[in-house]
C-alpha positions as CSV (number, residue, x, y, z in Angstrom):
1,M,13.7,83.2,47.0
2,N,14.0,79.3,45.8
3,P,16.1,79.2,42.7
4,A,14.1,76.3,41.4
5,S,10.8,79.1,41.4
6,L,13.3,81.1,39.3
7,E,13.0,78.5,36.5
8,P,10.8,78.3,33.2
9,R,8.4,75.7,34.2
10,R,8.5,72.7,31.1
11,K,5.4,72.7,29.1
12,F,4.1,69.1,28.0
13,S,4.2,68.6,24.2
14,W,1.2,67.0,23.1
15,P,2.2,67.4,19.3
16,L,5.3,65.7,20.4
17,A,3.3,62.6,22.4
18,L,1.0,62.2,18.9
19,T,4.3,61.2,16.8
20,L,5.6,59.2,19.2
21,I,2.4,57.3,19.7
22,V,1.7,57.5,15.5
23,L,5.0,55.9,15.1
24,I,5.0,52.7,17.4
25,G,1.4,51.9,16.4
26,A,2.8,52.3,13.0
27,A,5.9,50.1,13.6
28,M,3.5,47.7,15.6
29,L,1.7,47.0,12.5
30,T,4.0,46.4,10.3
31,I,5.1,44.0,12.8
32,I,1.6,42.0,12.8
33,F,1.2,42.4,8.9
34,C,4.3,40.8,8.1
35,R,4.0,37.6,10.6
36,L,0.3,37.7,8.6
37,E,1.7,37.9,5.8
38,S,4.3,35.3,5.9
39,W,2.0,32.9,8.1
40,P,0.5,30.8,5.6
41,A,4.1,30.4,4.1
42,R,5.1,29.2,7.7
43,T,2.5,27.1,8.5
44,A,2.8,25.1,4.5
45,K,6.4,24.7,5.5
46,Q,5.3,23.1,8.8
47,S,2.9,20.6,7.1
48,T,5.7,20.1,4.3
49,A,7.7,18.7,7.0
50,E,5.5,16.4,9.2
51,L,4.1,15.3,5.7
52,E,7.9,14.5,4.9
53,R,8.3,12.4,8.3
54,V,5.4,10.2,7.8
55,G,6.6,9.8,4.3
56,R,9.4,8.3,6.3
57,D,7.5,6.8,8.6
58,V,5.6,5.0,5.7
59,R,8.2,4.4,3.8
60,D,10.0,2.6,6.7
61,A,6.7,0.6,7.7
62,L,6.8,-0.8,4.5
63,V,10.4,-1.3,4.2
64,E,9.8,-4.2,7.1
65,V,6.8,-5.5,6.1
66,A,7.5,-5.9,2.3
67,H,10.9,-4.8,1.6
68,L,9.7,-1.6,-0.6
69,Q,10.1,0.9,-0.7
70,P,7.3,2.6,-2.8
71,R,6.8,5.8,-4.9
72,I,5.7,8.6,-2.2
73,M,4.1,11.4,-3.6
74,I,3.2,14.4,-0.8
75,N,0.2,16.9,-2.5
76,N,0.9,15.4,-6.2
77,R,4.5,15.9,-5.8
78,V,6.7,12.9,-5.8
79,Y,8.8,12.9,-2.5
80,L,10.4,9.7,-3.0
81,E,10.6,6.9,-5.6
82,K,10.1,3.3,-5.7
83,T,13.1,0.9,-5.2
84,T,12.5,-3.0,-4.5
85,A,14.8,-6.0,-3.4
86,M,12.0,-8.6,-4.0
87,A,9.8,-9.2,-6.7
88,E,6.6,-10.7,-4.2
89,L,5.2,-10.7,-0.8
90,A,3.2,-13.8,0.3
91,I,1.0,-13.0,2.6
92,L,-0.6,-16.8,3.3
93,S,-0.4,-20.3,2.7
94,R,-2.8,-22.5,2.5
95,Q,-3.5,-26.2,1.6
96,I,-5.4,-27.0,-1.5
97,E,-6.8,-30.3,-2.6
98,V,-8.4,-31.2,-6.5
99,E,-9.2,-33.9,-8.2
100,H,-10.1,-34.4,-12.2
101,E,-11.0,-37.8,-14.1
102,L,-10.8,-38.5,-17.5
103,L,-13.5,-41.1,-18.2
104,H,-13.4,-42.0,-22.5
105,T,-15.4,-44.5,-24.3
106,W,-14.5,-45.8,-27.4
107,A,-16.6,-48.6,-29.4
108,G,-17.7,-50.1,-26.4
109,S,-14.3,-50.0,-24.7
110,T,-13.6,-47.4,-21.3
111,K,-10.8,-45.9,-20.3
112,R,-10.8,-44.2,-17.1
113,V,-7.8,-42.1,-14.9
114,K,-8.6,-40.4,-11.8
115,L,-5.9,-38.5,-9.9
116,H,-5.8,-36.7,-6.0
117,G,-3.4,-33.5,-6.0
118,T,-2.7,-31.8,-3.0
119,F,-0.8,-28.2,-3.0
120,A,-0.1,-25.2,-1.1
121,A,-1.0,-22.2,-2.7
122,K,0.8,-18.6,-1.7
123,A,-1.6,-15.6,-1.7
124,G,0.3,-12.4,-2.0
125,F,1.4,-9.1,-4.3
126,D,3.4,-8.8,-7.3
127,L,5.7,-5.5,-6.2
128,Q,6.6,-5.4,-10.0
129,H,3.6,-3.5,-10.7
130,D,3.4,0.8,-9.0
131,V,2.9,0.6,-5.2
132,V,2.7,4.2,-4.2
133,V,2.1,6.3,-1.2
134,D,0.0,9.7,-1.9
135,L,-0.1,12.1,1.7
136,R,-2.6,14.4,2.4
137,P,-2.7,16.4,5.5
138,D,-6.0,14.2,7.2
139,E,-5.3,10.5,4.9
140,I,-2.6,8.5,3.6
141,T,-3.6,6.6,0.8
142,I,-1.8,3.9,-0.4
143,R,-2.6,2.4,-3.7
144,L,-1.2,-1.3,-4.6
145,P,-2.5,-3.9,-6.7
146,H,-4.7,-6.6,-5.8
147,A,-3.7,-9.7,-4.2
148,S,-2.8,-13.0,-6.4
149,I,-2.1,-16.3,-6.3
150,L,1.9,-16.2,-6.4
151,G,2.2,-20.1,-7.1
152,L,1.3,-23.1,-5.9
153,E,3.3,-26.0,-4.4
154,Q,3.1,-29.9,-5.4
155,K,2.5,-31.7,-1.7
156,Q,1.1,-34.9,-3.3
157,L,-0.4,-37.0,-6.2
158,E,-2.5,-39.8,-5.8
159,V,-4.0,-42.4,-8.5
160,L,-7.3,-43.1,-7.5
161,A,-8.3,-44.9,-10.7
162,F,-6.3,-45.9,-13.9
163,E,-8.2,-48.3,-15.9
164,N,-7.5,-49.6,-19.6
165,G,-9.7,-50.5,-22.0
166,F,-9.9,-53.3,-23.7
167,W,-8.8,-51.6,-26.6
168,N,-9.6,-48.3,-25.8
169,R,-5.8,-47.4,-23.9
170,I,-3.9,-44.6,-21.6
171,S,-2.0,-42.9,-23.5
172,A,1.3,-40.7,-22.5
173,A,-0.7,-38.1,-23.3
174,D,-3.5,-38.8,-21.7
175,L,-1.5,-39.1,-18.2
176,E,-0.1,-35.4,-19.2
177,N,-3.4,-33.5,-20.0
178,E,-4.5,-34.9,-16.2
179,L,-1.1,-34.2,-15.0
180,A,-1.5,-30.7,-16.3
181,A,-5.2,-29.8,-15.0
182,L,-5.0,-30.4,-11.8
183,P,-2.6,-27.4,-11.3
184,D,-5.0,-25.0,-13.1
185,L,-7.8,-26.7,-10.9
186,A,-6.0,-25.8,-8.0
187,R,-5.2,-22.3,-8.7
188,Q,-8.8,-21.8,-9.5
189,R,-10.0,-23.4,-6.2
190,A,-7.6,-21.0,-4.6
191,A,-8.9,-17.7,-5.9
192,E,-12.1,-18.8,-5.0
193,S,-11.4,-20.1,-1.6
194,G,-11.4,-16.4,0.0
195,I,-7.7,-16.8,0.8
196,L,-6.9,-13.3,-1.6
197,D,-9.8,-11.0,0.5
198,E,-8.3,-12.7,3.6
199,A,-4.4,-11.8,1.8
200,E,-5.5,-8.2,1.6
201,K,-7.0,-7.3,4.9
202,T,-4.2,-9.1,6.6
203,L,-1.6,-6.7,5.1
204,E,-4.1,-3.9,5.6
205,K,-3.9,-5.0,9.9
206,Q,0.1,-5.2,9.5
207,L,0.2,-1.6,8.3
208,N,-2.4,-0.2,11.0
209,A,-0.1,-2.1,13.5
210,R,2.9,-0.6,12.1
211,I,1.6,2.9,11.2
212,H,1.0,5.2,13.6
213,A,0.2,8.5,12.1
214,G,-2.5,10.1,13.4
215,R,-4.5,10.0,10.1
216,N,-6.5,8.0,8.3
217,L,-5.0,5.0,6.6
218,N,-6.2,3.7,3.8
219,L,-5.4,1.0,1.0
220,V,-6.8,1.0,-2.2
221,F,-6.8,-2.2,-4.5
222,Q,-6.9,-1.8,-7.6
223,N,-6.1,-3.8,-11.2
224,A,-2.8,-3.9,-12.3
225,L,-1.6,-2.3,-15.5
226,I,-0.6,-4.5,-18.2
227,K,2.9,-2.4,-19.2
228,E,3.6,-3.5,-22.9
C-alpha cells in the first residue's frame, strides 16, 4: 500500500479564502481612497508650482524689457513685491514741429512774433505707478498705467517773424510767453499723433515675444492713480 494514500486529504477552506479576498479588497480600496483624497491637494500644489515658475519667467522678462520687477499675484496672493531700478521706460521717440504766433495791435500799431520749434518727444511708461502681474491657470494679466509723454527735448528754434509796431513794441515778457507756449503745443501735438497707442502696442509685442508661458497674455492699461 502507498503510504501517501493513508494521509488524510487536505480540505480547501472557503471561509479562509473569502477572508483573504475581503482583506485584499479592503487594502486596495484604502489605497485608492487615500490617492483620491490627496489628489486635489497634489494637483493644487503642482499648479501653484507651475504658476510660480511662470511668475519667475514673467518677472525676468519685465526685468529685461523694462528693468522692472512688478508685483506678482498668484491666485490673489502676493508672490513677489514690486521693485524698480528706473523711474521711467521710454519706448518711442518722435520728432514734433510746432509754430506759435503773437499778433497784437494797439492804437493802430501792430507787433508780431512767430516762432517755429522742433522737439523730440519721448513716449513710454511711468514706472512709479503700480505695475501688477496677476497669474491665473489659463491667463496672465499685466496691469500698468497708460503710456504718456515722458519728456520733450528742444532740437531747434526758428524765429519766423519779429516785427515791432511803431509804438507797440515787443517786450521780454512777450518773448517769454511765446517760448513757453512751444513745449505745451509740442506735448499736445505729440499726444494727438498716435505715439501713445503705438508705445502700448510696441510694449505688448515685446512682452509677447519674450514671454512663452503657454497662456493668454493680456495687457490692461489703466489710468494711473494719484497718490496723496
